[in-house]
Backbone atoms as SQL, in Angstrom:
CREATE TABLE atoms (id INTEGER PRIMARY KEY, chain TEXT, resi INTEGER, resn TEXT, atom TEXT, x REAL, y REAL, z REAL);
INSERT INTO atoms VALUES
  (1, 'A', 1, 'MET', 'N', -6.294, 9.336, 12.258),
  (2, 'A', 1, 'MET', 'CA', -7.551, 8.964, 12.353),
  (3, 'A', 1, 'MET', 'C', -7.903, 7.329, 13.369),
  (4, 'A', 2, 'SER', 'N', -8.472, 7.732, 14.439),
  (5, 'A', 2, 'SER', 'CA', -8.524, 6.596, 15.838),
  (6, 'A', 2, 'SER', 'C', -9.172, 5.282, 15.130),
  (7, 'A', 3, 'ASP', 'N', -10.062, 5.526, 14.544),
  (8, 'A', 3, 'ASP', 'CA', -10.110, 4.376, 14.092),
  (9, 'A', 3, 'ASP', 'C', -9.940, 3.132, 12.818),
  (10, 'A', 4, 'CYS', 'N', -8.608, 4.142, 11.644),
  (11, 'A', 4, 'CYS', 'CA', -8.200, 3.499, 10.903),
  (12, 'A', 4, 'CYS', 'C', -7.094, 2.870, 11.247),
  (13, 'A', 5, 'ILE', 'N', -7.124, 1.568, 10.592),
  (14, 'A', 5, 'ILE', 'CA', -6.285, 0.513, 10.899),
  (15, 'A', 5, 'ILE', 'C', -4.968, 0.428, 10.420),
  (16, 'A', 6, 'PHE', 'N', -5.176, 1.856, 9.387),
  (17, 'A', 6, 'PHE', 'CA', -3.547, 1.689, 8.462),
  (18, 'A', 6, 'PHE', 'C', -2.632, 2.935, 9.690),
  (19, 'A', 7, 'CYS', 'N', -4.070, 4.340, 10.118),
  (20, 'A', 7, 'CYS', 'CA', -3.286, 4.891, 11.172),
  (21, 'A', 7, 'CYS', 'C', -2.587, 4.130, 11.755),
  (22, 'A', 8, 'LYS', 'N', -3.232, 3.113, 13.252),
  (23, 'A', 8, 'LYS', 'CA', -3.024, 2.426, 14.224),
  (24, 'A', 8, 'LYS', 'C', -1.744, 1.676, 13.448),
  (25, 'A', 9, 'ILE', 'N', -1.406, 0.929, 12.655),
  (26, 'A', 9, 'ILE', 'CA', -0.023, 0.734, 12.203),
  (27, 'A', 9, 'ILE', 'C', 1.067, 1.804, 12.020),
  (28, 'A', 10, 'LEU', 'N', 0.723, 3.334, 11.732),
  (29, 'A', 10, 'LEU', 'CA', 1.608, 4.187, 11.541),
  (30, 'A', 10, 'LEU', 'C', 2.191, 4.435, 12.504),
  (31, 'A', 11, 'ALA', 'N', 1.057, 4.873, 14.050),
  (32, 'A', 11, 'ALA', 'CA', 1.462, 5.002, 15.191),
  (33, 'A', 11, 'ALA', 'C', 1.978, 3.747, 16.275),
  (34, 'A', 12, 'GLY', 'N', 1.943, 2.565, 15.455),
  (35, 'A', 12, 'GLY', 'CA', 3.059, 1.842, 15.715),
  (36, 'A', 12, 'GLY', 'C', 2.252, 1.037, 16.998),
  (37, 'A', 13, 'GLN', 'N', 0.779, 1.157, 16.816),
  (38, 'A', 13, 'GLN', 'CA', -0.313, 0.633, 17.614),
  (39, 'A', 13, 'GLN', 'C', -0.741, -1.018, 17.395),
  (40, 'A', 14, 'ILE', 'N', -0.416, -1.241, 16.442),
  (41, 'A', 14, 'ILE', 'CA', -0.297, -2.318, 15.691),
  (42, 'A', 14, 'ILE', 'C', 0.646, -2.739, 14.851),
  (43, 'A', 15, 'PRO', 'N', 1.672, -3.997, 14.718),
  (44, 'A', 15, 'PRO', 'CA', 2.355, -4.340, 14.095),
  (45, 'A', 15, 'PRO', 'C', 2.384, -4.460, 12.670),
  (46, 'A', 16, 'SER', 'N', 3.162, -4.708, 12.177),
  (47, 'A', 16, 'SER', 'CA', 3.813, -4.570, 10.171),
  (48, 'A', 16, 'SER', 'C', 4.730, -5.345, 10.042),
  (49, 'A', 17, 'SER', 'N', 4.995, -5.731, 8.818),
  (50, 'A', 17, 'SER', 'CA', 6.136, -6.071, 8.086),
  (51, 'A', 17, 'SER', 'C', 6.766, -5.489, 7.128),
  (52, 'A', 18, 'LYS', 'N', 7.247, -4.393, 7.264),
  (53, 'A', 18, 'LYS', 'CA', 7.484, -3.406, 7.104),
  (54, 'A', 18, 'LYS', 'C', 8.531, -3.547, 5.927),
  (55, 'A', 19, 'VAL', 'N', 7.861, -3.265, 4.605),
  (56, 'A', 19, 'VAL', 'CA', 9.151, -3.144, 3.488),
  (57, 'A', 19, 'VAL', 'C', 9.578, -2.450, 3.275),
  (58, 'A', 20, 'TYR', 'N', 9.562, -0.716, 3.797),
  (59, 'A', 20, 'TYR', 'CA', 9.889, 0.591, 3.070),
  (60, 'A', 20, 'TYR', 'C', 9.268, 1.961, 4.231),
  (61, 'A', 21, 'GLU', 'N', 10.280, 2.658, 4.569),
  (62, 'A', 21, 'GLU', 'CA', 9.608, 3.637, 5.660),
  (63, 'A', 21, 'GLU', 'C', 10.374, 4.816, 4.765),
  (64, 'A', 22, 'ASP', 'N', 9.578, 6.383, 4.897),
  (65, 'A', 22, 'ASP', 'CA', 10.523, 7.429, 4.738),
  (66, 'A', 22, 'ASP', 'C', 9.072, 8.615, 5.387),
  (67, 'A', 23, 'ASP', 'N', 9.882, 9.556, 5.425),
  (68, 'A', 23, 'ASP', 'CA', 8.906, 11.246, 5.719),
  (69, 'A', 23, 'ASP', 'C', 7.251, 10.873, 5.799),
  (70, 'A', 24, 'GLU', 'N', 6.966, 10.697, 4.327),
  (71, 'A', 24, 'GLU', 'CA', 5.745, 10.590, 4.010),
  (72, 'A', 24, 'GLU', 'C', 4.892, 9.079, 3.426),
  (73, 'A', 25, 'LEU', 'N', 5.708, 8.332, 3.236),
  (74, 'A', 25, 'LEU', 'CA', 5.183, 7.126, 2.924),
  (75, 'A', 25, 'LEU', 'C', 5.764, 5.907, 3.670),
  (76, 'A', 26, 'LEU', 'N', 4.883, 4.466, 3.979),
  (77, 'A', 26, 'LEU', 'CA', 5.189, 3.135, 4.479),
  (78, 'A', 26, 'LEU', 'C', 4.581, 2.664, 3.878),
  (79, 'A', 27, 'ALA', 'N', 5.683, 1.598, 3.630),
  (80, 'A', 27, 'ALA', 'CA', 4.881, -0.020, 2.430),
  (81, 'A', 27, 'ALA', 'C', 5.241, -0.691, 3.565),
  (82, 'A', 28, 'PHE', 'N', 5.108, -2.082, 3.574),
  (83, 'A', 28, 'PHE', 'CA', 4.518, -2.808, 4.192),
  (84, 'A', 28, 'PHE', 'C', 3.803, -4.160, 3.608),
  (85, 'A', 29, 'HIS', 'N', 3.876, -5.290, 4.031),
  (86, 'A', 29, 'HIS', 'CA', 3.269, -6.944, 3.953),
  (87, 'A', 29, 'HIS', 'C', 1.987, -7.269, 3.664),
  (88, 'A', 30, 'ASP', 'N', 1.267, -7.326, 2.795),
  (89, 'A', 30, 'ASP', 'CA', -0.581, -7.129, 3.040),
  (90, 'A', 30, 'ASP', 'C', -0.516, -8.356, 3.690),
  (91, 'A', 31, 'ILE', 'N', -1.695, -8.671, 4.861),
  (92, 'A', 31, 'ILE', 'CA', -1.475, -9.741, 5.634),
  (93, 'A', 31, 'ILE', 'C', -2.238, -10.594, 4.876),
  (94, 'A', 32, 'HIS', 'N', -3.044, -10.472, 4.062),
  (95, 'A', 32, 'HIS', 'CA', -3.918, -11.441, 3.073),
  (96, 'A', 32, 'HIS', 'C', -3.272, -11.416, 1.904),
  (97, 'A', 33, 'PRO', 'N', -2.107, -12.010, 1.237),
  (98, 'A', 33, 'PRO', 'CA', -1.498, -11.678, 0.165),
  (99, 'A', 33, 'PRO', 'C', -2.677, -12.170, -1.172),
  (100, 'A', 34, 'PHE', 'N', -2.577, -11.496, -2.214),
  (101, 'A', 34, 'PHE', 'CA', -2.609, -12.027, -2.956),
  (102, 'A', 34, 'PHE', 'C', -2.252, -12.820, -4.333),
  (103, 'A', 35, 'ALA', 'N', -0.761, -12.594, -3.892),
  (104, 'A', 35, 'ALA', 'CA', 0.106, -13.354, -5.065),
  (105, 'A', 35, 'ALA', 'C', 1.488, -13.631, -3.612),
  (106, 'A', 36, 'ARG', 'N', 2.459, -14.133, -4.182),
  (107, 'A', 36, 'ARG', 'CA', 3.772, -14.196, -3.125),
  (108, 'A', 36, 'ARG', 'C', 3.815, -13.662, -2.555),
  (109, 'A', 37, 'VAL', 'N', 4.242, -12.397, -3.885),
  (110, 'A', 37, 'VAL', 'CA', 4.902, -10.829, -3.204),
  (111, 'A', 37, 'VAL', 'C', 3.342, -9.711, -3.419),
  (112, 'A', 38, 'HIS', 'N', 3.534, -9.208, -2.083),
  (113, 'A', 38, 'HIS', 'CA', 2.190, -8.252, -2.114),
  (114, 'A', 38, 'HIS', 'C', 2.184, -7.556, -1.038),
  (115, 'A', 39, 'PHE', 'N', 2.965, -6.461, -1.180),
  (116, 'A', 39, 'PHE', 'CA', 3.181, -4.990, -0.579),
  (117, 'A', 39, 'PHE', 'C', 2.001, -3.967, -0.579),
  (118, 'A', 40, 'LEU', 'N', 1.854, -3.416, 0.728),
  (119, 'A', 40, 'LEU', 'CA', 0.850, -1.949, -0.203),
  (120, 'A', 40, 'LEU', 'C', 1.750, -0.947, 0.332),
  (121, 'A', 41, 'ILE', 'N', 1.362, 0.336, -0.041),
  (122, 'A', 41, 'ILE', 'CA', 2.189, 1.440, 0.287),
  (123, 'A', 41, 'ILE', 'C', 1.169, 2.882, 0.555),
  (124, 'A', 42, 'ILE', 'N', 1.058, 3.227, 2.089),
  (125, 'A', 42, 'ILE', 'CA', 0.539, 4.204, 2.480),
  (126, 'A', 42, 'ILE', 'C', 0.863, 5.583, 2.813),
  (127, 'A', 43, 'PRO', 'N', 0.520, 6.201, 2.134),
  (128, 'A', 43, 'PRO', 'CA', 0.983, 7.785, 2.889),
  (129, 'A', 43, 'PRO', 'C', 0.840, 7.773, 4.218),
  (130, 'A', 44, 'LYS', 'N', 1.260, 8.783, 5.075),
  (131, 'A', 44, 'LYS', 'CA', 1.193, 8.981, 6.616),
  (132, 'A', 44, 'LYS', 'C', 0.143, 9.887, 6.859),
  (133, 'A', 45, 'GLN', 'N', 0.052, 10.266, 6.040),
  (134, 'A', 45, 'GLN', 'CA', -1.668, 11.890, 6.310),
  (135, 'A', 45, 'GLN', 'C', -2.266, 10.649, 5.186),
  (136, 'A', 46, 'HIS', 'N', -3.518, 10.544, 6.723),
  (137, 'A', 46, 'HIS', 'CA', -4.544, 10.235, 6.311),
  (138, 'A', 46, 'HIS', 'C', -5.610, 10.898, 4.777),
  (139, 'A', 47, 'ILE', 'N', -5.942, 9.916, 4.030),
  (140, 'A', 47, 'ILE', 'CA', -6.730, 10.442, 2.802),
  (141, 'A', 47, 'ILE', 'C', -7.404, 9.361, 2.625),
  (142, 'A', 48, 'ALA', 'N', -8.672, 9.767, 2.932),
  (143, 'A', 48, 'ALA', 'CA', -9.553, 8.317, 2.720),
  (144, 'A', 48, 'ALA', 'C', -9.712, 7.647, 1.333),
  (145, 'A', 49, 'THR', 'N', -9.563, 8.168, 0.554),
  (146, 'A', 49, 'THR', 'CA', -9.973, 7.465, -0.616),
  (147, 'A', 49, 'THR', 'C', -9.384, 8.296, -2.020),
  (148, 'A', 50, 'LEU', 'N', -8.768, 7.939, -2.925),
  (149, 'A', 50, 'LEU', 'CA', -8.283, 8.794, -4.127),
  (150, 'A', 50, 'LEU', 'C', -9.423, 9.596, -4.393),
  (151, 'A', 51, 'ALA', 'N', -10.656, 9.100, -4.666),
  (152, 'A', 51, 'ALA', 'CA', -11.303, 10.006, -4.981),
  (153, 'A', 51, 'ALA', 'C', -11.740, 11.239, -3.853),
  (154, 'A', 52, 'ASP', 'N', -10.480, 11.458, -2.854),
  (155, 'A', 52, 'ASP', 'CA', -10.565, 12.573, -1.926),
  (156, 'A', 52, 'ASP', 'C', -9.052, 13.206, -2.171),
  (157, 'A', 53, 'CYS', 'N', -8.477, 12.768, -3.182),
  (158, 'A', 53, 'CYS', 'CA', -7.419, 13.315, -3.519),
  (159, 'A', 53, 'CYS', 'C', -7.302, 14.796, -4.289),
  (160, 'A', 54, 'SER', 'N', -6.200, 16.256, -4.223),
  (161, 'A', 54, 'SER', 'CA', -6.431, 17.038, -5.157),
  (162, 'A', 54, 'SER', 'C', -5.724, 17.047, -5.552),
  (163, 'A', 55, 'SER', 'N', -5.450, 18.970, -6.650),
  (164, 'A', 55, 'SER', 'CA', -4.556, 18.362, -7.338),
  (165, 'A', 55, 'SER', 'C', -3.060, 18.702, -6.311),
  (166, 'A', 56, 'GLY', 'N', -3.566, 19.289, -4.938),
  (167, 'A', 56, 'GLY', 'CA', -2.269, 19.327, -3.897),
  (168, 'A', 56, 'GLY', 'C', -1.714, 18.248, -3.116),
  (169, 'A', 57, 'HIS', 'N', -1.987, 17.203, -3.710),
  (170, 'A', 57, 'HIS', 'CA', -2.358, 15.573, -3.415),
  (171, 'A', 57, 'HIS', 'C', -0.978, 14.679, -5.013),
  (172, 'A', 58, 'GLU', 'N', -0.583, 15.426, -6.054),
  (173, 'A', 58, 'GLU', 'CA', -0.124, 15.248, -7.418),
  (174, 'A', 58, 'GLU', 'C', 1.321, 14.214, -6.923),
  (175, 'A', 59, 'GLY', 'N', 1.984, 15.688, -6.096),
  (176, 'A', 59, 'GLY', 'CA', 3.436, 15.147, -5.940),
  (177, 'A', 59, 'GLY', 'C', 3.596, 13.607, -4.985),
  (178, 'A', 60, 'LEU', 'N', 2.365, 14.068, -3.684),
  (179, 'A', 60, 'LEU', 'CA', 2.440, 12.405, -2.800),
  (180, 'A', 60, 'LEU', 'C', 2.114, 11.302, -3.843),
  (181, 'A', 61, 'LEU', 'N', 1.004, 11.705, -4.775),
  (182, 'A', 61, 'LEU', 'CA', 0.752, 9.993, -5.614),
  (183, 'A', 61, 'LEU', 'C', 1.897, 9.706, -5.937),
  (184, 'A', 62, 'GLY', 'N', 2.640, 10.608, -7.030),
  (185, 'A', 62, 'GLY', 'CA', 3.293, 10.474, -8.125),
  (186, 'A', 62, 'GLY', 'C', 4.652, 9.629, -7.334),
  (187, 'A', 63, 'ARG', 'N', 5.135, 10.397, -5.983),
  (188, 'A', 63, 'ARG', 'CA', 5.681, 9.700, -5.148),
  (189, 'A', 63, 'ARG', 'C', 5.564, 7.984, -4.655),
  (190, 'A', 64, 'MET', 'N', 4.242, 8.002, -4.542),
  (191, 'A', 64, 'MET', 'CA', 3.931, 6.176, -4.384),
  (192, 'A', 64, 'MET', 'C', 3.793, 5.155, -5.662),
  (193, 'A', 65, 'LEU', 'N', 3.713, 6.157, -6.689),
  (194, 'A', 65, 'LEU', 'CA', 3.295, 5.393, -8.215),
  (195, 'A', 65, 'LEU', 'C', 4.964, 4.796, -8.188),
  (196, 'A', 66, 'LEU', 'N', 5.798, 6.008, -7.975),
  (197, 'A', 66, 'LEU', 'CA', 7.033, 5.890, -8.514),
  (198, 'A', 66, 'LEU', 'C', 7.663, 4.738, -7.399),
  (199, 'A', 67, 'LEU', 'N', 7.524, 4.618, -6.599),
  (200, 'A', 67, 'LEU', 'CA', 8.229, 4.023, -5.172),
  (201, 'A', 67, 'LEU', 'C', 7.793, 2.254, -5.539),
  (202, 'A', 68, 'ALA', 'N', 6.675, 2.183, -6.035),
  (203, 'A', 68, 'ALA', 'CA', 6.098, 1.115, -6.379),
  (204, 'A', 68, 'ALA', 'C', 7.306, 0.205, -7.491),
  (205, 'A', 69, 'PRO', 'N', 8.213, 0.704, -8.513),
  (206, 'A', 69, 'PRO', 'CA', 8.546, -0.584, -8.771),
  (207, 'A', 69, 'PRO', 'C', 9.550, -0.692, -8.535),
  (208, 'A', 70, 'ARG', 'N', 10.321, 0.965, -7.386),
  (209, 'A', 70, 'ARG', 'CA', 11.861, 0.746, -6.940),
  (210, 'A', 70, 'ARG', 'C', 11.483, -0.653, -6.075),
  (211, 'A', 71, 'LEU', 'N', 10.616, -0.612, -5.179),
  (212, 'A', 71, 'LEU', 'CA', 10.427, -1.594, -4.030),
  (213, 'A', 71, 'LEU', 'C', 10.034, -3.218, -4.641),
  (214, 'A', 72, 'ALA', 'N', 9.395, -3.130, -5.721),
  (215, 'A', 72, 'ALA', 'CA', 8.719, -4.644, -6.270),
  (216, 'A', 72, 'ALA', 'C', 10.121, -4.870, -7.020),
  (217, 'A', 73, 'LYS', 'N', 11.395, -4.457, -7.499),
  (218, 'A', 73, 'LYS', 'CA', 12.161, -5.215, -7.901),
  (219, 'A', 73, 'LYS', 'C', 13.080, -5.622, -6.683),
  (220, 'A', 74, 'LYS', 'N', 13.004, -4.724, -5.548),
  (221, 'A', 74, 'LYS', 'CA', 13.566, -4.984, -4.522),
  (222, 'A', 74, 'LYS', 'C', 13.180, -6.618, -3.516),
  (223, 'A', 75, 'GLN', 'N', 11.949, -7.081, -4.073),
  (224, 'A', 75, 'GLN', 'CA', 11.056, -7.874, -3.529),
  (225, 'A', 75, 'GLN', 'C', 11.368, -8.414, -4.746),
  (226, 'A', 76, 'GLY', 'N', 11.745, -8.574, -5.425),
  (227, 'A', 76, 'GLY', 'CA', 12.306, -9.940, -6.207),
  (228, 'A', 76, 'GLY', 'C', 11.035, -9.924, -7.821),
  (229, 'A', 77, 'LEU', 'N', 10.445, -9.135, -7.597),
  (230, 'A', 77, 'LEU', 'CA', 9.474, -8.800, -9.055),
  (231, 'A', 77, 'LEU', 'C', 10.472, -8.459, -10.356),
  (232, 'A', 78, 'ASP', 'N', 11.030, -8.646, -11.046),
  (233, 'A', 78, 'ASP', 'CA', 11.893, -8.307, -11.542),
  (234, 'A', 78, 'ASP', 'C', 10.862, -8.500, -13.273),
  (235, 'A', 79, 'ALA', 'N', 10.566, -9.110, -13.615),
  (236, 'A', 79, 'ALA', 'CA', 9.563, -9.661, -14.712),
  (237, 'A', 79, 'ALA', 'C', 8.555, -9.282, -14.932),
  (238, 'A', 80, 'GLY', 'N', 7.615, -8.180, -13.831),
  (239, 'A', 80, 'GLY', 'CA', 6.944, -7.604, -13.775),
  (240, 'A', 80, 'GLY', 'C', 5.735, -7.778, -12.668),
  (241, 'A', 81, 'PHE', 'N', 5.077, -6.867, -11.885),
  (242, 'A', 81, 'PHE', 'CA', 3.996, -6.669, -10.866),
  (243, 'A', 81, 'PHE', 'C', 2.558, -5.816, -11.463),
  (244, 'A', 82, 'LYS', 'N', 1.682, -6.353, -11.117),
  (245, 'A', 82, 'LYS', 'CA', 0.777, -5.471, -10.588),
  (246, 'A', 82, 'LYS', 'C', 0.405, -4.529, -9.320),
  (247, 'A', 83, 'THR', 'N', -0.668, -3.451, -10.021),
  (248, 'A', 83, 'THR', 'CA', -0.676, -2.129, -9.180),
  (249, 'A', 83, 'THR', 'C', -2.469, -2.090, -8.994),
  (250, 'A', 84, 'LEU', 'N', -2.582, -1.982, -7.880),
  (251, 'A', 84, 'LEU', 'CA', -4.026, -1.244, -7.679),
  (252, 'A', 84, 'LEU', 'C', -4.298, -0.716, -6.579),
  (253, 'A', 85, 'ILE', 'N', -5.451, -0.082, -6.810),
  (254, 'A', 85, 'ILE', 'CA', -5.504, 1.453, -5.765),
  (255, 'A', 85, 'ILE', 'C', -7.648, 1.522, -6.424),
  (256, 'A', 86, 'ASN', 'N', -7.927, 0.520, -4.760),
  (257, 'A', 86, 'ASN', 'CA', -9.153, 0.362, -5.072),
  (258, 'A', 86, 'ASN', 'C', -9.512, 1.631, -4.857),
  (259, 'A', 87, 'THR', 'N', -11.024, 2.344, -4.901),
  (260, 'A', 87, 'THR', 'CA', -11.463, 3.594, -4.505),
  (261, 'A', 87, 'THR', 'C', -12.790, 3.243, -4.233),
  (262, 'A', 88, 'GLY', 'N', -13.420, 3.684, -3.205),
  (263, 'A', 88, 'GLY', 'CA', -14.578, 3.885, -2.402),
  (264, 'A', 88, 'GLY', 'C', -15.518, 1.864, -2.391),
  (265, 'A', 89, 'ARG', 'N', -16.357, 1.928, -1.868),
  (266, 'A', 89, 'ARG', 'CA', -17.039, 0.824, -1.749),
  (267, 'A', 89, 'ARG', 'C', -17.520, 0.315, -3.020),
  (268, 'A', 90, 'GLY', 'N', -18.087, 0.912, -3.567),
  (269, 'A', 90, 'GLY', 'CA', -18.347, 0.352, -4.551),
  (270, 'A', 90, 'GLY', 'C', -17.082, -0.118, -5.181),
  (271, 'A', 91, 'GLY', 'N', -15.768, 0.390, -5.359),
  (272, 'A', 91, 'GLY', 'CA', -14.551, 0.113, -5.740),
  (273, 'A', 91, 'GLY', 'C', -14.154, -1.385, -5.438),
  (274, 'A', 92, 'GLY', 'N', -14.894, -1.453, -3.929),
  (275, 'A', 92, 'GLY', 'CA', -13.676, -2.492, -3.282),
  (276, 'A', 92, 'GLY', 'C', -12.876, -2.169, -2.213),
  (277, 'A', 93, 'GLN', 'N', -12.796, -0.880, -1.911),
  (278, 'A', 93, 'GLN', 'CA', -12.059, -0.318, -0.603),
  (279, 'A', 93, 'GLN', 'C', -12.416, -0.939, 0.638),
  (280, 'A', 94, 'GLU', 'N', -11.944, -1.691, 1.086),
  (281, 'A', 94, 'GLU', 'CA', -12.015, -2.060, 2.641),
  (282, 'A', 94, 'GLU', 'C', -11.446, -1.159, 3.755),
  (283, 'A', 95, 'VAL', 'N', -10.063, -1.053, 3.444),
  (284, 'A', 95, 'VAL', 'CA', -9.578, -0.085, 4.194),
  (285, 'A', 95, 'VAL', 'C', -9.995, 1.811, 3.763),
  (286, 'A', 96, 'PHE', 'N', -10.101, 2.351, 4.646),
  (287, 'A', 96, 'PHE', 'CA', -10.076, 4.145, 4.021),
  (288, 'A', 96, 'PHE', 'C', -9.226, 4.667, 4.227),
  (289, 'A', 97, 'HIS', 'N', -7.969, 4.607, 3.784),
  (290, 'A', 97, 'HIS', 'CA', -7.148, 5.221, 3.933),
  (291, 'A', 97, 'HIS', 'C', -6.720, 4.899, 2.991),
  (292, 'A', 98, 'ILE', 'N', -5.534, 5.536, 2.094),
  (293, 'A', 98, 'ILE', 'CA', -5.466, 5.047, 0.565),
  (294, 'A', 98, 'ILE', 'C', -4.462, 4.735, 0.442),
  (295, 'A', 99, 'HIS', 'N', -4.645, 3.617, -0.716),
  (296, 'A', 99, 'HIS', 'CA', -2.949, 2.774, -0.532),
  (297, 'A', 99, 'HIS', 'C', -3.197, 2.306, -1.961),
  (298, 'A', 100, 'VAL', 'N', -1.775, 1.461, -2.340),
  (299, 'A', 100, 'VAL', 'CA', -1.686, 1.469, -3.603),
  (300, 'A', 100, 'VAL', 'C', -1.468, -0.419, -3.338),
  (301, 'A', 101, 'HIS', 'N', -2.322, -1.059, -3.540),
  (302, 'A', 101, 'HIS', 'CA', -1.200, -2.807, -3.652),
  (303, 'A', 101, 'HIS', 'C', -0.335, -2.859, -4.545),
  (304, 'A', 102, 'VAL', 'N', 0.807, -3.698, -4.868),
  (305, 'A', 102, 'VAL', 'CA', 1.422, -3.678, -5.933),
  (306, 'A', 102, 'VAL', 'C', 1.946, -5.265, -5.125),
  (307, 'A', 103, 'PHE', 'N', 1.630, -6.701, -5.722),
  (308, 'A', 103, 'PHE', 'CA', 2.009, -7.575, -5.912),
  (309, 'A', 103, 'PHE', 'C', 2.115, -8.761, -7.751),
  (310, 'A', 104, 'GLY', 'N', 2.749, -9.437, -7.336),
  (311, 'A', 104, 'GLY', 'CA', 2.980, -10.401, -8.648),
  (312, 'A', 104, 'GLY', 'C', 4.041, -11.803, -8.372),
  (313, 'A', 105, 'GLY', 'N', 4.282, -12.238, -8.777),
  (314, 'A', 105, 'GLY', 'CA', 5.236, -13.327, -8.551),
  (315, 'A', 105, 'GLY', 'C', 4.355, -14.597, -8.299),
  (316, 'A', 106, 'GLY', 'N', 2.994, -14.575, -8.854),
  (317, 'A', 106, 'GLY', 'CA', 2.582, -16.214, -8.597),
  (318, 'A', 106, 'GLY', 'C', 1.543, -16.102, -7.898),
  (319, 'A', 107, 'ASP', 'N', 1.040, -17.350, -7.142),
  (320, 'A', 107, 'ASP', 'CA', 0.308, -17.381, -6.268),
  (321, 'A', 107, 'ASP', 'C', 0.894, -17.242, -4.931),
  (322, 'A', 108, 'PRO', 'N', -0.120, -17.173, -3.764),
  (323, 'A', 108, 'PRO', 'CA', 0.799, -16.676, -2.174),
  (324, 'A', 108, 'PRO', 'C', 0.855, -17.910, -1.436),
  (325, 'A', 109, 'VAL', 'N', 2.225, -17.937, -0.534),
  (326, 'A', 109, 'VAL', 'CA', 3.002, -18.891, -0.321),
  (327, 'A', 109, 'VAL', 'C', 1.654, -19.692, 0.758),
  (328, 'A', 110, 'LYS', 'N', 1.614, -20.855, 0.742),
  (329, 'A', 110, 'LYS', 'CA', 0.504, -21.462, 1.836),
  (330, 'A', 110, 'LYS', 'C', 1.232, -21.064, 3.076),
  (331, 'A', 111, 'ARG', 'N', 0.502, -20.679, 3.909),
  (332, 'A', 111, 'ARG', 'CA', 0.903, -20.252, 5.655),
  (333, 'A', 111, 'ARG', 'C', 0.164, -21.539, 6.584),
  (334, 'A', 112, 'SER', 'N', 0.815, -22.205, 7.621),
  (335, 'A', 112, 'SER', 'CA', 0.299, -22.857, 8.169),
  (336, 'A', 112, 'SER', 'C', -0.016, -22.027, 9.510);
């Protein structure tokens, strides 16, 4: 979608700090982190919300969730981490391209 910020990141129109990429998924650091480590996992296929998924998306959703602990460990979150999927405006979703937040490791580092 032309107005989707995550689609623009996928197209290389907006830079990101990549954590991981394969044929279906991209993971990158959140620009407004909740914690010391905070990255997002997004599908390359534009799906607006979790509520828009169907049984045909089971494999993709499973791959997103299974990727989270692998990347969390590589980012130093050996003691644990949180995941979050905001769904719809009422659920706090701001970017309407499904994404999984993965975060942990204490308060974010203050950047000047």
